[in-house]
C-alpha positions as a Markdown table, in Angstrom:
| # | Residue | x | y | z |
|---|---|---|---|---|
| 1 | Met | 0.0 | 0.0 | 0.0 |
| 2 | Ala | 2.8 | 2.3 | 0.7 |
| 3 | Asp | 4.3 | 2.0 | -2.4 |
| 4 | Glu | 1.2 | 2.0 | -4.4 |
| 5 | Ala | 1.6 | -1.7 | -5.7 |
| 6 | Leu | -1.9 | -2.1 | -3.9 |
| 7 | Val | -4.6 | 0.3 | -4.3 |
| 8 | Glu | -8.2 | 0.2 | -3.1 |
| 9 | Val | -7.4 | -1.7 | -0.1 |
| 10 | Phe | -9.8 | -1.9 | 2.9 |
| 11 | Val | -10.2 | -3.9 | 6.0 |
| 12 | Thr | -13.1 | -5.5 | 7.2 |
| 13 | Asp | -14.8 | -7.8 | 10.1 |
| 14 | Thr | -16.1 | -11.1 | 8.7 |
| 15 | Glu | -19.4 | -10.0 | 8.4 |
| 16 | Leu | -18.7 | -6.5 | 6.6 |
| 17 | His | -20.0 | -4.7 | 9.7 |
| 18 | Arg | -16.8 | -2.5 | 10.0 |
| 19 | Ile | -14.7 | -1.0 | 7.3 |
| 20 | His | -11.5 | 0.7 | 7.5 |
| 21 | Ser | -10.7 | 2.0 | 4.0 |
| 22 | Pro | -6.8 | 3.9 | 4.0 |
| 23 | Tyr | -5.8 | 6.4 | 1.3 |
| 24 | Asp | -3.3 | 8.9 | 1.1 |
| 25 | Gly | -3.9 | 11.6 | 3.5 |
| 26 | Gly | -6.6 | 9.6 | 5.5 |
| 27 | Ala | -8.9 | 6.7 | 5.7 |
| 28 | Asp | -12.7 | 6.0 | 5.8 |
| 29 | Val | -14.2 | 4.2 | 8.5 |
| 30 | Val | -18.1 | 2.7 | 8.3 |
| 31 | Leu | -19.1 | 1.0 | 11.7 |
| 32 | Ala | -22.2 | -0.8 | 12.4 |
| 33 | Thr | -24.2 | 1.9 | 14.5 |
| 34 | Thr | -24.2 | 5.7 | 15.1 |
| 35 | Gly | -23.5 | 5.1 | 18.7 |
| 36 | Glu | -20.3 | 3.4 | 17.6 |
| 37 | Arg | -19.2 | 6.0 | 15.2 |
| 38 | Asp | -19.8 | 8.7 | 17.5 |
| 39 | Arg | -17.5 | 7.0 | 20.4 |
| 40 | Leu | -14.9 | 6.6 | 17.8 |
| 41 | Arg | -15.2 | 10.4 | 16.8 |
| 42 | Asp | -14.9 | 11.3 | 20.1 |
| 43 | Arg | -11.7 | 9.4 | 21.0 |
| 44 | His | -9.9 | 11.0 | 17.9 |
| 45 | Val | -11.3 | 14.4 | 17.6 |
| 46 | Asp | -8.2 | 15.7 | 17.0 |
| 47 | Trp | -8.3 | 13.5 | 13.4 |
| 48 | Leu | -11.2 | 15.5 | 12.2 |
| 49 | Ser | -10.8 | 17.9 | 9.8 |
| 50 | Gly | -11.1 | 21.3 | 10.4 |
| 51 | Gln | -14.4 | 21.9 | 8.6 |
| 52 | Pro | -17.4 | 22.5 | 10.4 |
| 53 | Ser | -19.2 | 18.8 | 8.7 |
| 54 | Gly | -15.8 | 17.0 | 9.9 |
| 55 | Leu | -15.2 | 15.6 | 6.6 |
């Protein structure tokens, strides 16, 4: 991935309830519930964009 030999890689649990998709400059994370999403966001607030949407 670091050398771009592999692209469009994602890591998931076996049931596809949680997905982590890294890319140059960040990552997309899809979680099973909004509560789980909110807990992750609150633990890593310093990782969020400065944009009002947090994206």
